[in-house]
Structure formats: C-alpha cells, structure tokens
C-alpha positions in Angstrom: 105.1 40.9 110.6 108.0 40.2 112.9 108.1 36.7 114.5 110.9 38.0 116.8 108.8 40.6 118.5 106.6 39.0 121.2 103.7 41.4 120.8 103.7 41.8 117.0 100.3 41.3 115.4 101.4 38.1 113.6 102.4 36.6 116.9 99.1 37.5 118.4 97.4 35.7 115.5 99.7 32.7 115.9 99.0 32.5 119.6 95.2 32.5 119.1 94.2 29.0 120.2 90.5 29.0 119.7 88.7 27.2 116.9 85.2 27.9 118.2 85.5 31.7 117.7 87.3 34.3 115.6 90.3 36.5 116.4 89.5 40.0 115.5 91.6 43.2 115.3 91.8 46.6 113.6 94.7 46.6 111.1 95.4 50.3 111.3 98.5 49.9 109.2 96.6 48.1 106.4 99.6 45.8 105.9 98.3 42.3 107.0 95.2 42.3 104.9 97.0 43.2 101.6 99.8 40.7 102.4 97.3 37.9 103.0 95.4 38.8 99.8 98.7 38.8 97.7 99.7 35.5 99.4 96.4 33.9 98.3 97.0 35.2 94.8 100.6 33.8 94.7 99.5 30.6 96.3 97.0 29.9 93.5 99.4 31.1 90.8 102.2 28.8 92.0 99.9 25.9 92.7 100.8 26.0 96.4 104.6 26.5 96.1 104.2 29.8 98.0 102.4 29.4 101.3 102.8 31.5 104.4 101.0 28.8 106.6 104.2 26.7 106.5 105.3 28.2 109.9 104.7 25.0 111.9 106.8 23.1 109.3 109.6 25.6 109.6 109.6 25.0 113.3 109.4 21.2 112.9 112.6 21.3 110.8 114.4 23.6 113.2 114.6 26.7 111.1 112.5 28.9 113.4 112.7 29.1 117.2 112.7 25.3 117.8 115.6 22.9 117.6 115.3 20.2 115.0 114.4 16.9 116.6 113.7 13.4 115.2 111.8 14.2 112.0 110.2 11.6 109.9 107.1 10.9 107.8 104.8 10.6 110.9 105.9 14.0 112.3 105.6 15.7 108.9 102.2 14.2 108.1 100.9 15.3 111.5 102.0 18.9 111.0 100.7 18.9 107.4 97.2 18.3 108.7 97.0 21.9 109.9 99.0 23.8 107.3 97.7 25.1 103.9 95.8 28.1 102.7 92.5 26.3 102.4 89.7 28.2 104.3 89.0 25.2 106.6 92.6 25.3 107.8 93.3 29.0 108.0 91.2 31.9 106.8 91.4 35.7 107.0 88.7 38.2 106.0 88.3 42.0 106.2 85.0 43.4 107.3 83.7 46.6 105.6 81.0 49.0 106.5 79.6 51.5 104.0 82.6 50.7 101.8 85.2 51.4 104.5 87.4 49.0 106.3 86.2 48.1 109.8 88.1 45.1 111.1 90.0 41.9 110.2 88.9 38.5 111.4 90.9 35.3 111.5 89.6 31.7 111.7 91.7 28.7 112.5 90.8 25.1 111.8 93.4 24.0 114.3 94.9 26.1 117.2 98.4 25.1 116.1 98.0 26.8 112.7 100.4 29.7 112.3 101.6 32.3 109.7 105.1 33.1 108.6 105.3 36.1 106.1 109.2 36.0 106.1 109.2 35.1 102.4 107.3 38.3 101.4 107.3 40.8 104.2 110.8 42.2 103.6 110.0 42.7 99.9 106.7 44.4 100.8 108.5 46.6 103.4 110.9 47.8 100.7 107.9 48.7 98.5 106.5 50.8 101.3 109.8 52.6 101.9 110.1 53.3 98.2 106.6 54.6 98.1 107.3 57.0 101.0 110.3 58.4 99.1 108.1 58.8 96.0 105.5 60.8 98.0 108.4 63.0 99.2 109.3 63.8 95.6 112.4 61.6 95.4 112.6 60.1 91.9 116.0 58.4 92.1 116.6 55.9 94.9 117.7 52.4 95.8 116.2 50.9 98.9 117.6 47.6 100.4 116.3 45.6 103.4 117.7 42.2 104.2 118.9 41.7 100.7 115.6 42.7 99.0 116.1 45.6 96.7 113.9 48.1 94.9 115.3 50.6 92.5 113.7 53.8 91.1 115.2 56.0 88.4 119.0 56.2 88.1 122.1 56.3 90.3 124.3 59.4 90.9 126.0 58.8 87.6 122.7 58.9 85.7 122.8 55.2 84.9 120.6 52.3 86.1 121.5 51.0 89.6 124.0 48.2 89.6 123.0 45.4 91.9 125.3 42.4 92.5 124.2 38.8 92.9 126.3 36.5 95.0 127.8 33.2 93.9 125.9 30.4 95.6 128.7 29.2 97.8 129.0 28.8 101.6 130.6 31.8 103.3 129.7 34.2 100.5 128.6 36.9 103.0 130.1 40.0 104.6 133.6 40.8 103.5 134.1 37.4 101.8 131.3 37.8 99.2 132.1 36.7 95.7 129.8 38.1 93.0 128.3 36.0 90.1 126.7 38.8 88.2 126.1 42.5 88.3 122.6 43.6 87.2 121.4 46.9 85.8 118.1 47.6 87.6 115.8 50.5 86.8 112.3 51.0 88.2 112.1 47.4 89.3 112.7 45.1 92.3 115.3 42.4 92.5 115.4 39.7 95.2 117.3 36.5 95.8 116.4 33.4 97.7 119.0 30.7 98.3 119.7 27.5 100.1 123.5 27.8 100.4 123.7 29.8 103.6 120.9 28.5 105.8 120.8 24.8 106.2 121.2 21.8 108.5 123.7 19.1 107.9 122.5 15.6 109.0 124.6 12.6 108.4 126.6 14.4 105.8 123.5 15.6 103.9 122.5 19.2 103.7 118.9 20.0 104.5 117.6 23.3 103.0 115.6 25.8 105.0 113.2 26.1 102.0 110.2 23.9 102.9 108.1 22.5 100.1 104.5 23.2 101.3 103.2 20.4 99.1 105.2 17.7 100.8 106.2 19.2 104.1 109.8 18.2 103.5 112.8 20.6 102.7 113.1 21.2 99.0 115.7 18.9 97.4 115.7 19.8 93.7 119.3 21.0 93.4 118.4 24.7 93.1 121.0 26.7 95.0 119.6 30.2 94.4 116.8 32.0 92.5 117.1 35.7 91.7 113.9 37.4 90.5 113.3 40.9 89.0 109.7 42.1 89.1 107.7 45.3 89.3 107.4 45.1 93.1 109.6 43.9 96.0 106.8 41.8 97.4 106.3 39.9 94.1 110.1 39.4 93.6 110.6 38.2 97.1 107.7 35.8 97.1 108.4 34.4 93.7 112.1 33.8 94.5 111.0 31.6 97.4 108.4 29.8 95.2 111.0 29.1 92.5 113.3 27.6 95.2 110.4 25.1 95.9 109.6 24.5 92.2 113.2 23.9 91.1 114.9 24.9 87.8 112.8 22.9 85.3 109.4 23.7 86.8 110.4 27.4 87.1 111.2 27.5 83.3 107.7 26.0 82.7 106.1 28.6 84.9 107.9 31.5 83.1 106.7 30.1 79.8 103.1 29.8 81.1 103.0 33.3 82.6 105.0 35.7 80.4 102.5 38.5 81.2 104.0 38.7 84.8 107.1 40.2 83.3 109.5 38.3 85.5 113.2 38.1 84.7 115.0 35.3 86.5 118.5 33.8 87.1 118.8 30.3 88.6 121.9 28.7 89.9 121.8 25.0 90.5 124.1 22.2 91.8 125.8 20.5 88.8 126.5 17.4 90.8 130.3 17.8 90.4 131.0 20.3 93.2 130.1 23.3 91.1 127.0 25.0 89.8 125.2 25.8 86.6 123.7 29.2 85.7 120.6 29.8 83.7 119.1 33.2 82.9 115.9 34.2 81.2 116.5 36.5 78.1 115.4 39.6 79.9 117.7 39.0 82.8 120.6 38.2 80.6 120.1 41.4 78.6 120.7 43.6 81.7 123.4 41.6 83.5 127.2 41.3 83.1 130.1 39.6 84.8 131.7 41.7 87.6 
C-alpha cells in the first residue's frame, strides 16, 4: 500500500499505462482486494466523500510527491476527468476458480488514473496487527500506527485504555502536544483526521490537504479535526477522512441517518474568532473527559 516504496503493488498499479488491456497480479497477502471492496462500500455510503482514486488530485494540489503549481478550475476539471470510483474510470475485480481466489485484475479508463489508500491503509494495518495478537492469545492490547489506534480488553490497571485526542492547533505534535480530550476505549478503534498540521498557505489562506472528491478542491468547510470510534481501524480511519470532507453539519446528518454503524464522533471546527468549537456525539461524550 506504500506510495513511498517504488516497487510496492500500489505503485505497480498506478504505473500501469494501458487502457486496452488489464493489469493482473496475484494478491498473495489478500490485502488489496478487501481494501478495494471496503472502499467501494464506503464510497457509496458517504456518497463519494471517501474515494481512494483522488491520488492525481492530491498530486495536483502538491500534497504528494509533486510541488503545487498554478492550480485553477481548468487544471482541476482536467484531473477530475479521470478520478472517481465508477467502473469506466477505475475498476478492480478478483477472479475465482472453483470458489478459490486466483488473481486480481485492474482496468483503467485513463492511464493517468491512480490509487491512494493512505486514508484507510493505516487503520487496516492496525486491524491486521491486532488480529495477529488475538491469534497468539493476547486478550489485552493497544496497537497504534501513525496515530490510528485499536484497543482490545483493558490496560495494565484493568481499566479501558486511555487515548488522548490533540487540540486542533498548529504545532501540537511531539513534545508540544496539548490534549483536548482523553477517551476510554475498549474493544474499539479510534482514529483522527485533521487539517491543522498538513496544509499549504497561499496568499494568507490555508489550503487543507483533505481533497473533496466531489469538487476536486481542498475541503473548506471549517472542520479542523474529526475523531471517530468504530469497530475496526479501517472503518474509523476512512470515516474520519470522509467526515473532514463532509464538514460538521453534514456529518451530523450522516450519523442520524446511519445509527446502525455504531460510530461515536468528536468534531472540532473553526469558530471564526481564532478559536474552535467542539461537538461530540452522545456515545463519544459518555467515555471522554478533560485531561
């Protein structure tokens, strides 16, 4: 899944420049297929707010390997023509034989189409690590990777794991971190996505690294961070990104529409006065406290 490793499978897929034939491979790890299937599910659920085909847009806005150049409506519209999870733009299918997995095939509608699983791969990786611990008989554990966390059982004190959520302010990293909330987490995942650490500043205006797949432009809805608790790290990771795209009000609507997902959420948004407002769902508020 790493875009930073030249020979990673995702980079092989992204480098495939043929539209007249399929790119085939054997997914021996059985990671890419499940991630694509989950991404399709979340893409439909969020009405496109979650979309791993935004990679070319991430590059256009200078949040990948490319420097940000002159970006306007013409450039955005051009790249939008080959992003999206519709089958004619980008499709992935697994071939089976006698009920067993055989191979994975990728079809591109444009050779420039590319994938970026960064909004879900870390959460999914934490799920895999926790599953390995479960297989080895470990019932109490906390696994963290890149800020994505999955907790099982209790901590050494016999209580739920205590996970801190940073305040959405610049510089709140490393030794300078300031916590907004401490959350008691048990048998769940908790992941945060934010716009306050990774951004460009253009003519005094901050441009978020969260790209809205529906418009091709950086999200500009005032949401500074979204913290999500869910049953799996992959779900929490992806939904945190989707909520950053949707913004506070649309996220509240989403939570009301899909209570069966069991998501508990905390949103921190710009109050327009140099500070921020905090909103928590009832489930999140019940297990959180000030540090």
